[in-house]
KEFI-953548 format. One record per residue (C-alpha): residue number from 1; residue in one letter; x negated, y, z. Coordinates in Angstrom, 1 decimal. Each point is the difference from the previous one (the first is absolute). Layout:
<pts>
[NUM, "A", [X, Y, Z]] ...
</pts>
This chain:
<pts>
[1, "X", [-113.3, 119.7, 110.1]] [2, "X", [3.0, -2.4, 0.4]] [3, "X", [3.3, 1.3, -1.2]] [4, "X", [3.3, -1.7, 1.0]] [5, "X", [3.5, 1.2, -0.6]] [6, "X", [3.6, -1.1, 0.7]] [7, "X", [2.2, -1.4, -2.7]] [8, "X", [3.6, -1.1, -0.7]] [9, "X", [-0.2, -3.8, 0.1]] [10, "X", [2.2, -2.4, -1.8]] [11, "X", [1.4, -2.4, 2.6]] [12, "X", [2.4, -2.9, 0.0]] [13, "X", [3.6, 1.2, 0.5]] [14, "X", [1.0, -1.6, 3.3]] [15, "X", [3.7, 0.5, -0.8]] [16, "X", [-0.5, -2.6, -2.8]] [17, "X", [-3.0, -2.0, 1.4]] [18, "X", [1.1, -1.1, 3.4]] [19, "X", [-3.1, -2.2, 0.8]] [20, "X", [-3.2, 1.7, -1.0]] [21, "X", [-2.0, -3.1, 0.9]] [22, "X", [1.3, -1.7, -3.1]] [23, "X", [-1.2, 2.8, -2.4]] [24, "X", [-3.5, 0.9, 1.4]] [25, "X", [-3.1, -2.0, -0.6]] [26, "X", [-3.8, 0.2, 0.6]] [27, "X", [-2.5, 1.6, -2.4]] [28, "X", [-0.1, -1.8, -3.3]] [29, "X", [-3.6, -1.3, 0.4]] [30, "X", [0.8, -2.1, 3.1]] [31, "X", [3.1, -1.7, -1.4]] [32, "X", [-0.7, -3.6, -0.9]] [33, "X", [1.9, -1.7, -2.9]] [34, "X", [2.2, -1.8, 2.5]] [35, "X", [0.7, 3.2, 1.9]] [36, "X", [0.8, 1.8, -3.2]] [37, "X", [2.7, -2.6, -0.7]] [38, "X", [1.4, 0.4, 3.5]] [39, "X", [0.2, 3.8, -0.3]] [40, "X", [1.5, -0.2, -3.5]] [41, "X", [2.7, -2.3, 1.3]] [42, "X", [0.7, 1.9, 3.2]] [43, "X", [1.9, 2.9, -1.6]] [44, "X", [0.6, 1.2, -3.6]] [45, "X", [-1.3, 3.4, 1.2]] [46, "X", [-3.1, -1.2, 1.8]] [47, "X", [-2.8, 2.4, -1.1]] [48, "X", [-2.1, -3.0, -1.1]] [49, "X", [2.2, -0.1, -3.2]] [50, "X", [-1.7, 3.3, -1.0]] [51, "X", [-3.3, -0.2, 1.9]] [52, "X", [-0.9, -3.5, -1.1]] [53, "X", [2.5, -1.3, -2.5]] [54, "X", [0.0, -3.5, -1.3]] [55, "X", [-1.5, -0.9, -3.4]] [56, "X", [2.9, -0.8, -2.4]] [57, "X", [-0.9, -1.1, -3.6]] [58, "X", [1.1, 2.6, -2.5]] [59, "X", [0.6, 2.6, 2.7]] [60, "X", [-2.6, 2.7, 1.0]] [61, "X", [0.1, 0.0, 3.8]] [62, "X", [-1.4, 3.6, 0.2]] [63, "X", [2.8, 1.5, -2.3]] [64, "X", [2.5, -2.1, 2.0]] [65, "X", [-1.3, 1.5, 3.2]] [66, "X", [0.3, 3.6, -1.4]] [67, "X", [3.5, -0.7, -1.2]] [68, "X", [1.1, -1.6, 3.4]] [69, "X", [-1.5, 2.9, 1.9]] [70, "X", [2.0, 2.5, -2.0]] [71, "X", [3.2, -2.1, 0.3]] [72, "X", [-0.4, -0.3, 3.8]] [73, "X", [-0.2, 3.8, 0.3]] [74, "X", [3.0, 0.4, -2.4]] [75, "X", [2.0, -2.5, 2.1]] [76, "X", [-1.1, 1.8, 3.2]] [77, "X", [-1.7, -3.1, 1.4]] [78, "X", [-3.0, 2.3, 0.4]] [79, "X", [0.8, 3.6, 0.9]] [80, "X", [-2.1, 3.1, 0.4]] [81, "X", [-0.4, 1.2, 3.6]] [82, "X", [1.7, 3.2, 1.1]] [83, "X", [-3.1, 2.2, 0.4]] [84, "X", [-3.9, -0.2, -0.3]] [85, "X", [-1.4, -1.8, 3.0]] [86, "X", [-3.0, -1.9, 1.3]] [87, "X", [1.1, -3.4, 1.3]] [88, "X", [-1.4, -1.0, 3.4]] [89, "X", [-0.4, -3.8, 0.2]] [90, "X", [-0.5, -2.4, 2.9]] [91, "X", [-0.7, -3.8, -0.3]] [92, "X", [0.3, -2.2, 3.1]] [93, "X", [-1.4, -3.5, -0.2]] [94, "X", [-1.4, -2.9, 2.0]] [95, "X", [-3.5, -1.3, -0.5]] [96, "X", [-1.3, -2.9, 2.1]] [97, "X", [2.6, 0.7, 2.6]] [98, "X", [-0.7, 3.7, 0.3]] [99, "X", [2.6, 2.6, -1.0]] [100, "X", [-1.5, 2.8, -2.1]] [101, "X", [1.4, 3.1, -1.6]] [102, "X", [-1.6, 1.9, -2.9]] [103, "X", [1.1, 3.5, -0.7]] [104, "X", [-0.5, 2.0, -3.1]] [105, "X", [1.9, 2.0, -2.7]] [106, "X", [0.8, 0.0, -3.7]] [107, "X", [-0.6, 3.1, -2.1]] [108, "X", [-1.3, 1.0, -3.4]] [109, "X", [-3.8, 0.4, -0.3]] [110, "X", [-1.6, 2.0, -2.8]] [111, "X", [-2.2, -2.3, -2.1]] [112, "X", [-3.7, 0.8, 0.6]] [113, "X", [-3.0, 0.7, -2.1]] [114, "X", [-3.6, -0.5, 0.7]] [115, "X", [-0.1, 2.8, 2.6]] [116, "X", [3.2, -1.0, 1.9]] [117, "X", [0.2, -1.6, 3.4]] [118, "X", [1.5, -3.2, -1.3]] [119, "X", [-2.4, -3.0, 0.2]] [120, "X", [0.4, -3.5, -1.4]] [121, "X", [-1.7, -3.0, 1.5]] [122, "X", [0.8, -3.0, -2.3]] [123, "X", [-0.8, -1.0, -3.6]] [124, "X", [2.9, -0.2, -2.3]] [125, "X", [0.7, -2.4, -3.0]] [126, "X", [1.3, 0.9, -3.4]] [127, "X", [2.8, -2.6, -0.2]] [128, "X", [2.1, 1.3, 3.0]] [129, "X", [-0.5, 3.6, -1.2]] [130, "X", [1.3, -0.8, -3.5]] [131, "X", [3.0, -1.7, 1.6]] [132, "X", [0.8, 2.9, 2.3]] [133, "X", [-0.6, 2.6, -2.8]] [134, "X", [2.5, -1.7, -2.3]] [135, "X", [2.6, 0.1, 2.8]] [136, "X", [-0.9, 3.6, 0.9]] [137, "X", [0.6, 1.2, -3.5]] [138, "X", [3.5, -1.5, 0.0]] [139, "X", [1.3, 1.0, 3.5]] [140, "X", [-1.9, 3.3, 0.3]] [141, "X", [0.1, -0.5, 3.8]] [142, "X", [-2.0, -1.1, 3.0]] [143, "X", [2.0, -3.0, 1.1]] [144, "X", [-2.0, -0.6, 3.1]] [145, "X", [-2.6, 2.1, 1.9]] [146, "X", [-3.7, -0.7, 0.1]] [147, "X", [-1.4, -0.5, 3.5]] [148, "X", [-2.5, 2.6, 1.3]] [149, "X", [-1.8, 0.4, 3.3]] [150, "X", [-1.5, 3.1, 1.5]] [151, "X", [-1.8, 1.0, 3.2]] [152, "X", [2.8, 2.3, 1.2]] [153, "X", [-2.2, 2.5, 1.6]] [154, "X", [2.9, 2.3, 0.8]] [155, "X", [2.3, -2.8, 1.2]] [156, "X", [2.6, 0.8, -2.6]] [157, "X", [1.8, -3.4, 0.4]] [158, "X", [0.5, 0.4, 3.8]] [159, "X", [1.0, 3.6, -0.5]] [160, "X", [2.8, -0.9, -2.4]] [161, "X", [1.0, -3.2, 1.9]] [162, "X", [0.6, 1.9, 3.2]] [163, "X", [2.5, 2.2, -1.8]] [164, "X", [2.0, -2.7, -1.8]] [165, "X", [-0.2, -3.1, 2.2]] [166, "X", [3.3, 0.6, 1.8]] [167, "X", [1.9, 0.4, -3.2]] [168, "X", [1.8, -2.8, -1.8]] [169, "X", [-2.0, -1.4, -3.0]] [170, "X", [2.0, 0.1, -3.3]] [171, "X", [-1.6, -3.3, -1.0]] [172, "X", [-0.4, -2.9, 2.4]] [173, "X", [-0.8, -3.4, -1.6]] [174, "X", [-1.6, -3.2, 1.1]] [175, "X", [-2.0, -1.9, -2.6]] [176, "X", [-0.6, -3.7, -0.5]] [177, "X", [-3.0, 0.0, 2.3]] [178, "X", [2.0, 1.6, 2.7]] [179, "X", [-1.7, 3.4, -0.3]] [180, "X", [2.4, 2.8, 1.0]] [181, "X", [-0.2, 3.0, -2.4]] [182, "X", [1.5, 3.4, 1.0]] [183, "X", [0.0, 3.2, -2.1]] [184, "X", [0.9, 3.5, 1.1]] [185, "X", [0.4, 3.1, -2.3]] [186, "X", [-2.4, 2.9, 0.9]] [187, "X", [1.5, 3.0, -1.8]] [188, "X", [-0.5, 2.8, 2.5]] [189, "X", [-1.9, 2.8, -1.6]] [190, "X", [-2.1, 0.5, 3.1]] [191, "X", [-1.0, -3.7, 0.2]] [192, "X", [-0.7, -0.3, -3.7]] [193, "X", [-2.2, 3.1, 0.0]] [194, "X", [-1.8, -1.3, 3.0]] [195, "X", [-0.6, -3.4, -1.5]] [196, "X", [-1.3, 1.5, -3.3]] [197, "X", [-2.4, 2.3, 1.9]] [198, "X", [-1.3, -2.7, 2.4]] [199, "X", [-0.6, -2.5, -2.9]] [200, "X", [-1.9, 2.4, -2.2]] [201, "X", [-3.4, -0.6, 1.6]] [202, "X", [0.4, -3.8, 0.3]] [203, "X", [-2.0, -2.6, -2.0]] [204, "X", [2.3, -2.6, -1.4]] [205, "X", [-1.0, -3.6, -0.5]] [206, "X", [2.1, -2.2, -2.3]] [207, "X", [0.5, -3.3, 1.8]] [208, "X", [2.5, -1.7, -2.4]] [209, "X", [1.1, 1.1, -3.4]] [210, "X", [-3.3, 0.7, -1.8]] [211, "X", [1.4, -1.3, -3.3]] [212, "X", [3.1, 2.2, 0.3]] [213, "X", [-2.0, 3.1, 0.9]] [214, "X", [-2.3, -0.5, -3.1]] [215, "X", [3.1, -0.7, -2.2]] [216, "X", [1.5, 3.3, 1.2]] [217, "X", [-3.1, 1.8, -1.0]] [218, "X", [0.1, -1.6, -3.4]] [219, "X", [3.6, 0.9, -0.5]] [220, "X", [-0.7, 3.6, 1.0]] [221, "X", [-2.8, 0.1, -2.6]] [222, "X", [2.3, -1.4, -2.7]] [223, "X", [2.7, 2.6, 0.9]] [224, "X", [-2.5, 2.8, -0.2]] [225, "X", [-1.2, -1.2, -3.4]] [226, "X", [3.6, -0.2, -1.2]] [227, "X", [1.0, 3.4, 1.2]] [228, "X", [-3.3, 1.8, -0.6]] [229, "X", [-0.2, 1.2, 3.6]] [230, "X", [1.6, -0.4, 3.5]] [231, "X", [0.9, 2.9, 2.4]] [232, "X", [-0.8, -2.1, 3.0]] [233, "X", [3.5, -0.5, 1.4]] [234, "X", [1.2, -2.8, -2.3]] [235, "X", [1.0, -3.2, 1.8]] [236, "X", [-2.9, -1.8, -1.6]] [237, "X", [-2.4, 2.1, 2.0]] [238, "X", [1.1, -1.8, 3.2]] [239, "X", [0.2, -3.5, 1.3]] [240, "X", [2.3, -1.5, 2.6]] [241, "X", [-2.1, -0.7, 3.1]] [242, "X", [0.4, -1.6, 3.4]] [243, "X", [-2.4, 1.6, 2.5]] [244, "X", [-1.1, -1.6, 3.3]] [245, "X", [-2.9, 0.8, 2.3]] [246, "X", [-2.9, -2.1, 1.1]] [247, "X", [1.6, -0.8, 3.4]] [248, "X", [-0.8, -3.7, 0.5]] [249, "X", [2.9, -0.4, 2.4]] [250, "X", [2.3, -0.2, -3.0]] [251, "X", [-2.3, -0.6, -2.9]] [252, "X", [-0.7, -3.6, -0.8]] [253, "X", [-2.6, -1.1, -2.6]] [254, "X", [-0.1, -3.6, -0.9]] [255, "X", [-2.6, -1.8, -2.2]] [256, "X", [0.9, -1.5, -3.4]] [257, "X", [-1.3, -3.5, 0.0]] [258, "X", [-1.1, -2.0, -3.1]] [259, "X", [0.9, -3.3, -1.5]] [260, "X", [-2.6, -1.2, -2.5]] [261, "X", [0.9, -2.7, -2.5]] [262, "X", [-3.1, -2.2, -0.7]] [263, "X", [1.5, -3.2, -1.3]] [264, "X", [0.0, -3.5, 1.4]] [265, "X", [-3.4, -0.8, -1.4]] [266, "X", [-1.6, 2.8, 2.0]] [267, "X", [-2.8, -1.3, 2.3]] [268, "X", [1.0, 1.5, 3.3]] [269, "X", [-3.0, -1.5, 1.9]] [270, "X", [-2.5, 1.5, -2.4]] [271, "X", [1.9, 3.3, 0.3]] [272, "X", [-0.5, -0.1, 3.8]] [273, "X", [-3.7, -0.5, -0.4]] [274, "X", [-0.1, 3.1, -2.3]] [275, "X", [1.9, 2.0, 2.6]] [276, "X", [-2.7, -0.9, 2.7]] [277, "X", [-2.5, 2.2, -1.9]] [278, "X", [1.9, 3.1, 1.1]] [279, "X", [2.3, -1.2, 2.8]] [280, "X", [0.0, -2.1, 3.2]] [281, "X", [2.8, -2.5, -0.9]] [282, "X", [1.9, -1.3, 3.1]] [283, "X", [3.0, -2.3, -0.1]] [284, "X", [2.8, 0.9, 2.4]] [285, "X", [2.4, -2.9, 0.8]] [286, "X", [3.0, 2.0, 1.4]] [287, "X", [1.9, 2.5, -2.2]] [288, "X", [0.9, 2.3, 2.9]] [289, "X", [-3.6, 0.1, 1.2]] [290, "X", [-1.2, 0.6, -3.6]] [291, "X", [2.1, 3.2, -0.4]] [292, "X", [-0.8, 1.2, 3.5]] [293, "X", [-3.8, -0.4, -0.5]] [294, "X", [0.3, 1.7, -3.4]] [295, "X", [1.7, 3.0, 1.4]] [296, "X", [-2.3, 0.2, 3.0]] [297, "X", [-3.1, -0.2, -2.2]] [298, "X", [1.3, 2.6, -2.4]] [299, "X", [-0.8, 2.9, 2.4]] [300, "X", [-3.7, -0.7, 0.1]] [301, "X", [-1.1, -2.1, -3.0]] [302, "X", [0.9, -1.0, -3.5]] [303, "X", [2.1, -3.1, 0.0]] [304, "X", [2.1, -1.7, -2.7]] [305, "X", [2.4, -2.8, 0.7]] [306, "X", [0.4, -3.0, -2.4]] [307, "X", [2.5, -2.8, -0.2]] [308, "X", [0.1, -3.0, -2.3]] [309, "X", [1.4, -3.6, 0.4]] [310, "X", [1.5, 0.6, 3.5]] [311, "X", [-3.3, 1.4, 1.4]] [312, "X", [-1.0, 3.5, 1.1]] [313, "X", [-3.5, 1.6, 0.0]] [314, "X", [-1.5, 3.2, 1.1]] [315, "X", [-2.6, 1.6, -2.2]] [316, "X", [-2.2, 2.4, 2.0]] [317, "X", [-2.3, 2.2, -2.1]] [318, "X", [-3.6, -0.8, 1.1]] [319, "X", [-1.5, 3.4, -0.5]] [320, "X", [1.5, 3.3, -1.2]] [321, "X", [-3.2, 0.8, -1.9]] [322, "X", [1.2, -2.6, -2.5]] [323, "X", [2.6, 2.5, -1.1]] [324, "X", [-2.6, 2.8, -0.5]] [325, "X", [-1.9, -2.3, -2.4]] [326, "X", [3.1, -1.3, -1.9]] [327, "X", [1.9, 3.3, -0.2]] [328, "X", [-2.2, 3.0, -0.7]] [329, "X", [2.4, 2.3, -1.9]] [330, "X", [2.5, 0.4, 2.8]] [331, "X", [0.0, 2.1, 3.2]] [332, "X", [-0.4, -1.5, 3.5]] [333, "X", [3.7, 0.0, 0.9]] [334, "X", [0.9, -1.8, -3.2]] [335, "X", [-2.6, -2.6, 0.6]] [336, "X", [1.3, -0.5, 3.5]] [337, "X", [3.5, -1.2, -1.1]] [338, "X", [0.7, -3.7, 0.4]] [339, "X", [1.7, 0.0, -3.3]] [340, "X", [-3.3, 1.2, -1.5]] [341, "X", [-1.8, -2.8, 1.7]] [342, "X", [2.5, -2.5, -1.5]] [343, "X", [0.0, 1.6, -3.5]] [344, "X", [-3.8, 0.3, -0.4]] [345, "X", [-1.3, -3.0, 1.9]] [346, "X", [2.7, -2.7, -0.4]] [347, "X", [1.7, 0.9, -3.3]] [348, "X", [-2.8, 1.4, -2.0]] [349, "X", [-3.2, -1.5, 1.4]] [350, "X", [1.2, -3.5, 0.9]] [351, "X", [3.0, -0.6, -2.2]] [352, "X", [-1.0, 2.2, -3.0]] [353, "X", [3.5, 1.6, -0.1]] [354, "X", [1.1, 3.3, -1.3]] [355, "X", [1.4, 1.6, 3.2]] [356, "X", [3.1, 1.2, -2.1]] [357, "X", [0.7, -3.5, -1.3]] [358, "X", [3.8, -0.1, 0.6]] [359, "X", [0.4, -3.5, -1.5]] [360, "X", [-2.2, -1.6, 2.6]] [361, "X", [0.7, 2.3, 3.0]] [362, "X", [3.4, 0.6, 1.7]] [363, "X", [0.6, 2.3, 2.9]] [364, "X", [2.1, -0.4, 3.1]] [365, "X", [0.1, 2.0, 3.3]] [366, "X", [1.8, -2.8, 1.8]] [367, "X", [-2.3, -2.5, 1.7]] [368, "X", [2.5, -2.8, 0.3]] [369, "X", [1.2, 0.5, -3.5]] [370, "X", [-3.5, -0.3, -1.3]] [371, "X", [-0.6, -3.2, 1.9]] [372, "X", [3.2, -1.5, -1.5]] [373, "X", [-1.2, 0.9, -3.5]] [374, "X", [-3.4, -1.5, 0.6]] [375, "X", [1.5, -3.2, 1.2]] [376, "X", [1.8, -0.5, -3.3]] [377, "X", [-3.2, -0.4, -1.9]] [378, "X", [-3.4, -1.3, 1.3]] [379, "X", [-1.7, 2.0, -2.8]] [380, "X", [1.0, 3.3, 1.6]] [381, "X", [-1.9, 1.7, 2.8]] [382, "X", [1.6, 2.6, 2.3]] [383, "X", [-2.3, 2.8, 1.2]] [384, "X", [1.1, 2.2, 2.9]] [385, "X", [-1.3, 3.5, 0.7]] [386, "X", [0.2, 2.4, 2.9]] [387, "X", [1.8, 3.3, -0.6]] [388, "X", [-1.7, 3.1, -1.2]] [389, "X", [-0.3, 2.8, 2.6]] [390, "X", [1.6, 3.4, -0.7]] [391, "X", [-3.3, 1.7, 0.5]] [392, "X", [-1.5, -2.1, -2.8]] [393, "X", [2.8, 0.9, -2.4]] [394, "X", [-0.4, 3.7, 0.6]] [395, "X", [-3.8, 0.0, -0.1]] [396, "X", [-0.1, -1.9, -3.3]] [397, "X", [2.7, 2.2, -1.5]] [398, "X", [-1.8, 3.2, 1.1]] [399, "X", [-3.3, -1.2, -1.6]] [400, "X", [1.8, -0.4, -3.4]] [401, "X", [-0.4, -3.7, 0.1]] [402, "X", [2.8, -2.5, -0.6]] [403, "X", [0.6, -3.1, 2.0]] [404, "X", [0.6, -3.4, -1.8]] [405, "X", [3.6, -0.5, -1.1]] [406, "X", [2.3, -1.8, 2.4]] [407, "X", [-2.1, 1.0, 3.1]] [408, "X", [2.8, 1.2, 2.2]] [409, "X", [3.6, -0.8, 0.9]] [410, "X", [1.8, 2.8, 1.9]] [411, "X", [2.9, -1.3, 2.0]] [412, "X", [2.9, 0.5, 0.0]] [413, "X", [0.6, 1.1, -3.5]] [414, "X", [2.0, 3.1, -0.8]] [415, "X", [3.4, -1.1, -1.5]] [416, "X", [0.8, 0.8, -3.6]] [417, "X", [3.5, 1.4, -0.5]] [418, "X", [0.2, 2.2, 3.1]] [419, "X", [-0.7, 3.2, -2.0]] [420, "X", [-0.8, 0.5, -3.7]] [421, "X", [-1.6, 3.0, -1.6]] [422, "X", [1.6, 0.6, -3.4]] [423, "X", [-1.7, 2.6, -2.2]] 
</pts>
């Protein structure tokens, strides 16, 4: 059973903050060091000062974040909303010349246990969890929502949207990628009761925010041990969550590509020969044609793109039975992921890498950005993947399996700083 509920969000005081675009930011885990600097410099009250503060020698950034958060509330930079609400959220964006709108809402969701309807699909790592837990203990708040998808069997999103779409949103902001974000308060008792009832039988799949979800569970456990017991209604029993359905008209899933650092002494020609054991290796002269063929092939076969020294190649898996031999401890849908093909055949079998080797492997969802990075160093190879399908994500999650980390990039991201859940 999925339990959601309204809450009184802390929001930026628009009497004091005239331009919300200067104080909101993306989720912490997609902010690059250069972007972090930009957001820090954009406004003294940009949420990144708390969400992803800068390391300063002799100053604990987590304690500083907790202190700043309290001070912003005291100064009424952040104010508590007038009444408990669920916040309906639309995001309008352009992708490859097509205008798209994703609809959803932000509410509190009760943290699940083994028998709940909340399913996770990606592996998590200890380092990000330790970082977020240190921040959590200081601010005692969900600074940004996790991102969840659900089948929406009772069409709850359209049911609410039809009732609020003609009203003026209380937040309307355009971000740096020209995504237009709008938020409406849903505080009608009738609508809230209907939403809670309609959501109760839905299976929830965490799309983004696996680390934050697990950290929230750890924090709840710590609190329970500290107090001896919980009555179930404490703030720590819930997590701030953005919900959207699996409607592909608005939901965009991008792949996360890989840049592998191998050093200038790496024998690329020998590597191509090793690849030919598992793949048909085809050089593609034109970049536009390369990405077109890759996308086209992704619907019917396993194909991985490769770029090095100004040249593109398509790597087409010769036979899917190779995967059955190499990966015997994973279910079929897991084996069918292109990221699995890349991890097991290229990284592990050919290169002998640990697939979680963060020193040698960097991630980027931007094709052009990855090409630019690879051009800086002949010892780096860019690998391009096709996106995971929503059906694969749900099937793997329902089976209890976890996808490899950095398998999916849901776009656009939900902004941090629109609504905050303070315990």
